[in-house]
N, C-alpha and C positions, 0 to 999 in steps of 0.2 A: 446404566441399566443392564441387567443380566440378559444377554441375547439367548434365544431359543430357536430351535427348528420347529415350525408349526406343522402339526398333523391336521390337514384341512378337513379330513373326514370327521375327526372327532372335535375339531375346533378347540383344541387345548394344547399346551406346551408338551412337546414330545422330548424326553431326555435324550441328549446326545451321548452316544457310546463313549466310554472312558478312553478307548483307543483314539477316537477322533478328537477328544479333548486334549490328549497329550500331544497330538500331532499339530496342534494349532496354538502353541503358547504365545506366539507373537500376537495373535488376535486377542488373547486375553489381556495382554499388556496394553495394546492399543485401546481396547474397550474400556479398561479401567482408567487409562489416561484421559480419554474423552469425557468420562463421567466425573472427573475431578472438578471441584468447585472451589472458589476462593474461600467460601465460608467453612470448608472442611479443614483449612490450614491451621487455625488455632488449636483444636484438640489434637491434631497430628503433631504439633510442636511439643505438646505436653507428653504425648505418647513417645515421641522420639527421645525426649529427655530420659524416660524410663529405659529405653533401649540402650542409651549411652551409659547407663549405670553399670553395665558390664565392663567398663573400661578398667576398673580396678580389681576385677575378679581374679585374674591370673597372678597379679602382684600380691593380692591378699592370700592366695593359696601358698605361695612361696614364703610370705611373711610368717604365716602360722607354722609352716613346716620347719623353717630355719630358726625362728626366734621364740616360739611359744611351745610349751610342753603339754598342750591340750590333746587329749586322746580322741580317737575316732568316735567313741561312744559319747563323749562330752560334746563334740562338735555336732553330732546328730541331735542331741538334746537341745543345744543352743539353736540349731536350725528350727526346732519346734517352737521355741519362744519367739524367734524372729519372724516366724510365719503367723503368729497369733494376731498381730496388728491388722492383718487383712480381714479378720473377722469383725473388726471395728467398722468395716464398710456399712454395716447395718445402721447404726445411729448416724454415721456421717452421711450416708446416702439420704436418709430421711431429713437430716439437717439441711442438705442441699436443696431438697424440695421445699423446705420451709423458708429458706433465705435465698431463694433462687437468684435474686438480683445481685446479691453480694457474695456469691459462691467463689468468685475469683480470689477472695482473701484467704480461703483455705489453701489455694495453690501457693500463695506467698508464705503462709505459715509452714507448709510442707517443704518449700525450698529452703527456709531457714534451718530446719532440722537436718536436711541433707547436707547443707554447708557445714554445720557443726560436726557432723559425722566425719566429713572429709578432713576438716581441720584437726580433729582428734587423731586420725590416722597419720596425717602429716607430722604432728607432734611426736607420735610414737616412733616414727621412722627416723626423724631428724634429731630428736632430743629425748631418747627413751629414759635417760637418767633423771632429767628434770620432771618428766611426766610421772615417773615412778616414785618421786619424792612426795607426790600428793596421793597417789593411789597405785596399786599394783598394775603392772603393764597388762596382765591378763584381764583385770577388771575394766581398764580403759577400753580394751578390745571388745569385751562383751557389751559395754555401753554403746560403743559405736555400731555394733551389729544390730542392736535393738533400735537405736534412733533412726537408722537408715530406712527400714521398712515403714516406720510410722510416717515419715515424710513422704515416701512414695505412695502409700495408700491414700493419704489426704489428697495428693495430686491426682491419683487415678480415679477417685470417686468423682471429682469435678470433671475430669476429662471424659468419663462415661456420660455425664450429664451434658457436656458440651457437644458430644456427637449427636444427641437428640436435637439440640438447638441448631446445629450446623445444617441439618437437613431441612430444606424449605418445604412448607406445606402448600404454598401457592406458586404459580408460575408468574412470569413478568407482568402478565395482564391481570393478575389478582385472582385467577381461577384456581380453586382447590385441586390438588393432584388426587387421582384416584388411588385406591388401596394398593393395587399392584405396583404402580409407579413408586409410591412411598416405600413399599417393601424392598423394591430393587435398589432404591437410593440408600436405604438403611444397610442393606447387605454390602453395597459398595463402600459405605462409610466405615463399617466394621472391618472389612478387608483392608482398606487403606490404613486403618489403625494398626492392624498386625504388620502391615508393610512398614509403617513408621517405626514401630518398635524394633523389628528385625533390621530395618535399614540403619537405625542407630547402632545396632550390634555390628553391622558390616563396617561402619565407619571406625568404631573403636577397635575392631579386629585389625583393620589396616594399620591403625596407629600403633597398636601393640606389636605387630610384626616388625615395624620399623624401629620402635623404641627399645624393644627387648632383644634385638639381634645381638648376639654375643654377650648378653648379660651374665650368663652362667660363668664365663671365663674372666669377668672383671674382678678386680680386687673388691673386697667387701664394701669399702667406703664408696667406691664409684657405683657399685651395684645398688646400694641403698639410695644414692643420689638419683638414680634412674627411677626407683620406686617412688621417691618423693615427687619427682617431676610429673609422673603419671597422675598422682593424686592432685597435684596443683592444676593440671589440665582439666581434671574432672570437675573442678569448681565451675566450669562452664555449664554443667548440668542444670543447677537451679536457675541460672541466668536464662537458659533456653525456655524452660517451662514458664517463667515469669513473663518472658517476651510473648509467649502464646496468649496469655491472659490479656496483656496490653493490646495485642493485635485484635483479639476478639472484641474488646471494648471499642476500638477504633472502627471496626467494621459495622458494628451495630449503630454507632453514631452516624456513620455515612449512610446506612440503609434508612435510618429514621429521617435524615435530612432529605433523601431522595423521595420518600413517600410524601413528606410535607410539601416538597416542591411540585409534586403531581396534583396538589390541591386537597390532600387529606388533612383533617384537623389533627393536631398533635395527639389527642387522646385516641383518635381512630388509628393513627399510625402505630401507636404503642400497642393497641389491641391486635392489629394485623401482625405485628412482630412477635407477640407473646406466644410462648410455648405452653405455659400453664394458663388455662382459661381462668382458673381460680386457685387460690392458695389452699393446699390440702389441710385438713384438721391435724392437730398434733397427735401423733400416735405414740402414746406413752408406753405401750408395749415395746415399741422399737427403741425409743430413746432410753427408757428406764432399763430395759433388758440389756441394751448395749453398755450402759453406764455400770450396771451391776457386774456384768461380765468383765469389763476393763478393771474395775477395782479389785475384784477377786483374783484376776490373773496377776496383777501387780503384787498383791499380798502373798499369794502362794509362791510366786517366783522369788520374792525377797526372803520369804520364810524357809525356802528350800525343804518343803515337806516331802516325805516319802510318798510316792505315787501322786505327787502334785500335778505332774503333766497329764497323767491319765484322768485325774479328777477334773482339771480345767477343760480337757478335751471333751469329756462327757457333758460337762455343764454347757460349754459353748455349743455343742451339737444339739442339746436339748433346747437351748434358746433359739438357735437358728431354725430348727424344725418347727418350733411353736410359731415363729414369725412367718415361716413359709405357709403353714396351715392357715394363719389368719389372712395373709396377703392373697393367697390363691382363691379365697372366697370371693375376691373381686373379679375372677375370671369365669368364663363359661365352662361347663363340665369338660367339653372337648379340649379346650385350651389348657385347663388345669391338668388333665391327664398327660397331655403332651409335654408340658413343662416339667412335671414331676418325673416322668419316665426318662426324659433327656438328662435331667440333672443327676439322677441316681447313677446312670451308666457312666457319665463323665466323672462323677465323684470317685467311683471305684477305679476308673482308668488312671486318674491322677493320684490316687492314694497308694499306688504300688511302691513297696519299699525298694531301696537301692543298696548296692554294696557300701556306699558311704565314702568317706575321705580316704580310707585305706587303699581303695583301688587306684586313686590318683597318686598316692604316695608310692605305690608299687610301680606305676608307670614311670615316675620320676627316678626312683632308685634303681630299678632292675632293667627297665627298657631305655633308660637314659633320655627321656623326653624332657627337654629343657624349656625355658620360658618362651623362646621364640617359636619352637615347634608347637607348643600348646596354643600359642597365638595363631599359628597357621591353621591348626585344627578348628579353632574358633572362627576364623575367617571363612573357611570352607563351609562350616555349618551355617553361618549367618547368610552367606551368599546363596547357598542352595535352598535354605529354608525360604528366603525371599522369593526365589524362582518357583519354589513349590506352591506358594500362595497363588501365583498366576496360573501355573500348569494345572493345578488341581481345583481351580476356582469353580468350574462347572460341577465337578465331582462333589465339592462341599455343598453347593447349592441344591443339588438334585437327589443326593443319596441320604438315607436316614442315618441318624446318629448310630443306631445299632450296627449298620453295615460299616460305617466309617471306623468305629471303634474296633470291630472285629478284624478288619483289614490291618489297622495299625498294630493290633495286638500280635498277630501272626508275624508280620514283618519285623516288628521290634524284637521279638524273641529270636528270630533267625539272625538278626544283625548283632545280637549280643554274643553269639557263638564264637566269632573270630577272636574276641578279647579273651574269652575263656580258653580258647585254643592256644593263644600266646602264653597264657599262664603255664600251660603244659608243654611249651616248647614248639608250637606251630611255626613261629617265625624263624626259629633256628633250622627247622626242617626245610621250609620253603627257601630260605636264603642259601642253604647249601646246594640246592638243586637249580637255582636260577642265577648263580654267580653273584649272590648278594643283592640282587635287585628287589626281590619280594621279601624285604626284611620287616622288622616290627613297625617302622615308620610307614612303609608302603601299605601294610595291612591296615594300620590305623587311619591313614588317609582315605583309602577306598571305603572302609567301613563307615567313616564319618560322612563321606560324600553320599553314600546310599541312604543313611539313616536321617540326615538333616532335614529333608523336605517334609517329613512327617510330623514335626514337632508341634506346629500351630494349627493343624487342620481341624482337630476335634472341637476347638472352642468357637470358631467363627460362626457356625450355624446357630448355636445357642444364643450368642450375643445378638445376632441379627434378628432372631425370633423375639427376644425380649424387646429390642428397640422398636420392632414393628407391631407387636401384639400386646404389650403391657399397657394398662390404662395411662392416658396422657398425663394425668395429674400425679402419677406415681412412678414415672419412668426411672428416676434416679433411685428411688427406694427399691424397685424391683431389681435393677442392676446390682445394687449394693447387697441385697439379701441373697440373691442367687449366686453372686460372686463370692460372698462370704461362705456359702455352702460348698462351692467347688474349691475355694481356697483352703477350707478346712481339710480338704483331701490332702493337700500338701503337708499340713501338720500331721495328719495320719501317716503319711509317707515317712516323715521324719521319725515318728514314734516306731514305725515298723523297722526303719533303718537302725534305730537305737537297739531294738530287740535283737536284730540280726547280729549287731556288733557285740552284744552281750553273749550271744550264743557262740560266735566265732571271733576270737581275739586277733586283731590285726594291729601291729604297732610299727612305727618307723623309729629310726635311731634318734634319741634325744640326748644332747650333751649339756652339761652344766656350763653356763655362760662364763663363769669365773675360772674354773679349773680345766675345762675341756674334757672332763671325765664323762664316760657314757653312763647316763642314769637309766635310760630305757633302751634296750637293744632292739634292732629291727627284727620283726618276725612276721613273715607273710605266708607261713605254712598252712594257715586255715583259710586263706583268701579264696582259693579255688572252690571249696565247698560253699563259702559265702556267696560267690557269684552264681554258682549253679542253683542254689535255693532261690535266690532273688529272681532269676530268669524263670524258674518253674512257677513261682507265684505270679509273675507278670503274665504268664501264658494262661493260667487257669482262672484267676479271679475275674477278669473282665467278661469272659464267656459265661461264668457263673452268674454274674450280675445281669447280663443280657437275658439269660434264660429265666431268671426270677421275675424281672419286670414284665417280660412277655407273658409269663404264667399269670401275673397279677392283672393282666389286661391293660397295662399302661401303654400309651402311645409314644412315638419317638418324633422329635423335631427333624 
């Protein structure tokens, strides 16, 4: 439960100042730990599997840079297609509501797709010639990139629904919890979900630091063997998510047996445990719209049409907005305004374009950031993001999304400046005046440490609001549709990144595998302008969105 300081005069919760919140992180940790329930564990296991997915990210970056001739623009476009499966949360979420009892099978199907993706990457690393005899290596890589998010989105939809099921509606004596208590438990559940995802990231970062140490200096065969081992360990990811479903099944059987042992009839025990009072009617707008979207996306993607990505994005946005319009009719006007205002601001915040892969290539080539150092940065980011969820927990619960996004926008823009400064030689200037202490790695470490805790803050309040305020019989559908909307923002971000990379050309050196001749020379001359423009957009667009939704009279969660 979220603790508050009571204003006895007004008899309502009084927000604790942010400075006091930051001075008591240990209390936030202890409070969250006390509120942990065994029923929360199954969805947390599925979420943790998603966090562990980052295990292969660093290896994948170096694999693309060293063995594939894909451009930064192509990778941004591929990122767009890889993000589209998250829009499939619409029909999948409604499907979960329709087949609530059997939703665990979707986790099993998703785990199978994740395992296939990992096996493809293992084959590309260990036997590229054999894989290339069936299909081009680049085509195999694209297939793996597309399969992975499909698997994860299937698992994520069920995990969202499992969080609703994990929060009890009655106490041990069978008395229903009041609305405030339920809201507090849902906030705790969603916070723990972020903790599980980031905690998985911490684990894989620790593993990467150990396994990738000295990898840059190894002979190619040994370095590839390390990459293969990392992907083999990643096969634990689908096993963990499947274990969460099995554990949830066992807990429900145990709970049902306990209720029957108390004297309840089996039918009464089932009704007491039921999250859905009744099966919702089939919403053909959701199922049909999602199916049409999926088929058109596949067709346009395979057809390689000009402006195909833009067309699919416009279509998907139209479908999602239509579904939001129809679903929000289930809400009261006040709740409808709150949900729409919150979703629009978070959409813009997540849709900001980035410099893309070229910035990472420049760090590897010019700043000499190797595999282990990137793993160290990832570890710092994961640990401090996890700490930030505890430190800023009260801030997330008590501040409006408008204020949260405003703070994150300003801080994010400020923290992007050191990287731009290093492009112009900041690290050389500081190293010369500090005896080499404040070099590029020192600046990157400090910058990552300051930026990391802010990454997950914006999403928790919206997820908690949906969990507590959406209609009971449509929880999974609301989760899925609103998540589809905010995840489309990531596709918009990839489109923006592609446009920026068309405007500013950034290339790393590419050599022919057979002859060793340079086919594409390295060129980072336009990277500085690319980074400056991306920071300017990141500073302006969120505040513009906040101003527009306030003018429209929309509320914030």
